[in-house]
C-alpha positions as CSV (number, residue, x, y, z in Angstrom):
1,M,11.1,-7.4,13.7
2,N,14.4,-8.4,12.2
3,K,17.0,-6.0,10.8
4,I,17.2,-5.9,7.0
5,T,20.5,-4.7,5.7
6,I,20.2,-5.4,2.0
7,C,17.3,-4.5,-0.3
8,P,15.5,-7.8,-1.5
9,A,14.7,-6.2,-4.8
10,C,17.9,-4.5,-6.0
11,E,20.4,-5.8,-3.4
12,S,21.4,-2.3,-2.5
13,E,22.9,-1.6,0.9
14,N,21.2,1.8,1.2
15,I,18.0,0.4,2.8
16,Y,16.7,2.2,5.9
17,F,13.9,1.9,8.5
18,D,11.6,4.9,8.8
19,G,9.8,3.7,11.9
20,T,7.2,1.4,10.3
21,M,8.6,0.3,6.9
22,Y,12.0,-0.6,5.4
23,I,12.6,1.7,2.3
24,C,15.2,1.5,-0.4
25,P,15.9,4.9,-1.9
26,D,17.5,3.4,-5.0
27,C,14.5,1.3,-6.3
28,N,11.7,2.7,-4.1
29,Y,11.1,-0.8,-2.7
30,E,9.1,-0.8,0.6
31,T,8.5,-3.7,3.0
32,D,7.6,-4.3,6.6
33,G,10.2,-7.0,6.9
34,E,7.8,-9.9,7.2
35,E,8.4,-11.0,3.5
36,Q,12.0,-11.8,4.3
37,E,11.0,-13.9,7.3
38,A,8.5,-15.9,5.1
39,A,11.2,-16.3,2.4
40,E,13.6,-17.9,4.9
41,D,11.0,-20.4,6.1
42,N,12.3,-23.7,4.7
43,T,9.6,-26.0,6.1
44,P,8.1,-28.3,3.5
45,R,4.4,-27.4,3.0
46,D,1.7,-29.0,0.8
47,S,-0.5,-27.2,-1.7
48,N,-2.7,-25.8,1.1
49,G,0.2,-24.6,3.3
50,V,0.0,-27.4,5.8
51,E,3.5,-28.4,7.2
52,L,4.7,-31.9,6.1
53,I,6.8,-34.2,8.2
54,T,8.5,-37.5,7.4
55,G,6.0,-40.4,7.6
56,D,2.9,-38.4,6.6
57,A,0.3,-39.7,4.3
58,V,-0.6,-37.4,1.4
59,T,-2.9,-37.3,-1.6
60,V,-2.0,-36.3,-5.2
61,I,-4.3,-33.4,-6.3
62,Q,-3.8,-33.7,-10.1
63,D,-2.7,-36.3,-12.7
64,L,1.0,-36.4,-13.0
65,K,3.1,-37.8,-15.9
66,V,6.3,-39.5,-14.7
67,K,9.3,-38.3,-16.7
68,G,11.2,-41.1,-18.5
69,S,8.3,-43.5,-18.1
70,S,4.8,-44.1,-19.5
71,M,3.5,-44.2,-15.9
72,V,0.8,-41.7,-14.9
73,I,0.0,-40.9,-11.2
74,K,-3.7,-40.4,-11.1
75,R,-5.4,-37.6,-9.1
76,G,-6.5,-38.9,-5.7
77,T,-3.7,-41.4,-5.3
78,K,-2.8,-41.8,-1.6
79,V,0.9,-41.9,-0.8
80,K,1.9,-43.2,2.6
81,S,5.2,-42.7,4.5
82,I,6.7,-39.8,2.6
83,R,10.3,-38.9,3.3
84,L,11.5,-35.3,3.2
85,T,14.5,-34.3,1.1
86,D,17.0,-31.4,1.4
87,N,14.8,-29.4,-1.0
88,P,11.7,-28.2,0.9
89,E,9.7,-28.3,-2.4
90,E,10.2,-32.0,-2.9
91,V,9.4,-35.3,-1.1
92,D,10.5,-38.8,-1.7
93,C,8.0,-41.6,-1.8
94,K,7.2,-45.0,-3.2
95,I,4.3,-45.5,-5.6
96,D,3.6,-49.0,-7.1
97,G,7.0,-50.1,-5.9
98,S,8.9,-47.3,-7.7
99,S,10.8,-44.7,-5.7
100,I,9.6,-41.2,-7.0
101,V,10.3,-37.6,-6.0
102,L,7.2,-35.5,-6.0
103,K,6.8,-31.7,-5.8
104,T,4.9,-30.6,-2.7
105,C,2.7,-28.2,-4.7
106,Y,0.9,-31.3,-6.1
107,L,0.2,-32.9,-2.7
108,K,-2.3,-32.3,0.1
109,K,-2.3,-33.8,3.6
């Protein structure tokens, strides 16, 4: 288990470990420390939690309107050869010859 030194809720430095839980006396926040580990995980994941890698083929799970265009990406559209971006919540891809950035929450592997 990692050592938490700052409370994730109120950012107080008074957090302490009582043997099983980390407790903040200022805001009464309690955690076992696993939440912080999950928050630091920056691997891109699809809507089902499956890890995505560059070159994967994914499917769009709902109709998406493209901003600044009259184009609509229909549910069930298969997207091949995605590219990961610096943001773990977005992937870059090409649909109908247009380069588009899609949110991973609308994709499934």
